[in-house]
N, C-alpha and C positions, 0 to 999 in steps of 0.2 A: 717524739715530742708532740706530733699532731694528735696523738691519741690520749694524751694526758688530760686530766681535769685542769681547769685554770688554777685551782688551789694547789694542786701538786706541782705545777710548773712554777708558780710563784714561790712555793716552798724551796724548790731547787735553786731558783734565782737568788733567793735570800741566803742560801747556805754558803759555807766557806768551801766552795769547790770551784774549779777553774771555769767550768761552763755548765749551763748557759750563762751568758753575760750580756753586755751592752749590744754586741753584734746581733745576737739572736733576738733581743728586744727590738732592735731597729727593724729587722725583717718582719717581726710580728706586727709592728706598727703599720708597715706597708700592707700586710695581709688584711688588717682591720680597715685600712683605707679602701682597699679593693672590695671588701665585703659590704661596706657602707654604700659604695657606689652601685654595686649590684642590687642592693635592696632598693635604693631610690629608683633605679632603672626599672625594676619589676613593678614598682608602684606607678610607673609612667607608661603603662600599656593600656590597650583598649581603645574604644572608639574616639574618646576625647583626645587621644594622642596619636591618632592614626597617621597624621601628616609626618610624624617623626618615627614611625615604626621601624624603619630599616636602621636608623642611627641608634635607637634605643636597644634593638636586638643586638647590634654590634657591641654596644657598651656592656650589655649583660654577658656576652660571650667573653669579651676581653677582660672584664673585671673578674669573672670566675677563674679564668686562666691565670690572671695576675695573682689572685689569692693563693692558688696552688703553687705558683712559682715562688712566691714570698715564703710560704711555709717550707718549701724545700731549701731555700736559702737559709732559713733559721736553723734547720738541721745541719746543713753544710757548715755553717759558721761554728756551731758547737763542736762538730767533729774536727774542724781545722784548728781550733784553739787547743784541742786536746793534743794534736800533732805537734804544736809549738811546745807545749809543756813536756812532751816526751823528748823532743830534740834537746831541750835545755838539760835534761837529765842524763844525756849521753856522757860517757867517760871522757876525761880530759887529762889522762895520766902522762901522755907523751905528745910529741909534736904531731905525729900522724893522727892520733886520737883527737887532738884539738882541731886539726884541720878538717877531719871528718865531721866533728861536732859542729863546727862553724858553717860548713856547707849544708848540713842538715837543718840548722837553724834558719839559714837563709831561704832554703826551699820551703820550710814550714811557714815562715813569715809571708812569703808570696802567697802561699795557699790560704793563709788567714786573712790577707788583705782582699782577696778576690770576692768572697761572698758579700762583704759590706759594699764593695765597689758596685757589685750588681744590684744591691739594694738601692743604691742611688738611682740607677736606671729605672728600677721598679717604681720608685717614688715619683720620678718624672712622668712615667707612664700614667700613674694614678692622678697626678695633677692635670695632665692633659685630658684625661677622661672626665675629671670634674669640670674643667672649663667647657667641654663639649656638652655635658649634661645640664649645666646650670641654667641656660636659657630655655631649655625644653622640658626639664624635669617637673614632676608633680610638686607644686608649690607647698603642699601640705607637709612635705618632708625635706624642704629646702635646707633646713639646718643640718641635716645629715650630710649634705654635700660639703658644707663648711667643716663639719667634723672629719670628713674624709680628707679634705685638703690639709687640715691641721695634723692629722695622723701621718699623712705623706710628708709634710714638712718635718715633723719629728723624726720620721724614718730617715730622711736624707741627712739632717744635721747630726743625728746620732751615728749614722753609718760613716759620715765623713771622719769623725774623730777615731773611729775604729779602723779606718784605712790609715790615717795619719800615724797612729801609734805603732804601726808595723813598718813604716817607711824607713826609719832609722837603720834597720838591719837589712834592708834590701839594697844590694849594690848594683844590680844589673840596670843600666841606665834606661833602656827601652821600657822595661817593666815599670820603673819609677815614673817615667813620663806618662805612661798610659794611666797609671793610678792617679797621678796628679791631675790629669785631664778629667778624670771622673769627679774628683773632689771639687774641681773648679766650677762644676755645674751647680753646686749646691746653693749658692747665693741666689741664682736665678730661680731655682725650684722654690726656695723659700719665699721669694718675692711674688712669684705667681700664685703660690698657695695663699699668701696674705691677701692678694687681690681678690681671689675667689671668696675668702671669708668676708672681706670688706663689702663685696657686692651682695652677699647674703644678708649681712647686717643692715645694709642700706634698704634692702627689700623689707626687712622686718620693721624698720623704722617708719615706713610709709603709712 
């Protein structure tokens, strides 16, 4: 996926195939957020920003790592959804086959829920980086911090529904609780992203 052109990826996204879908899109939104933050941080270096050099360098490192992590999650999401499709295609001719199929579907749904759950964490990381960068970043590219925050918000809210769609078939209570704990963070992520955007817009209005 990471080596495709944007046009090729969007073509596959638009096609009548199981994956990529919303989960991969959520991960790519997180990757875009990270890339935007890295760009702003790189524009916030040099003598003028020397007082914040250590923080900016950390943001660059963490944003670059986050972008790679999100790309991997996009690929994992697409693969996990394929496993769900394969599980639903298993035979159900007799009781034993139906039991094996049901167990395989359950395992596949857990696997499909995990990448978007991790995307929620990645989105939170992106928003935290945006909050740190906002007061010290280059004001000439401040709108890109808002763009990063909004991409992170979209990643989190999109990932949430992609976790929730799998929960109905997951019976193991501890796994369900862990996934629900991940989704419970999304409203806070969205609110913090909105605060970042509001702060940027307030600066633009001055």
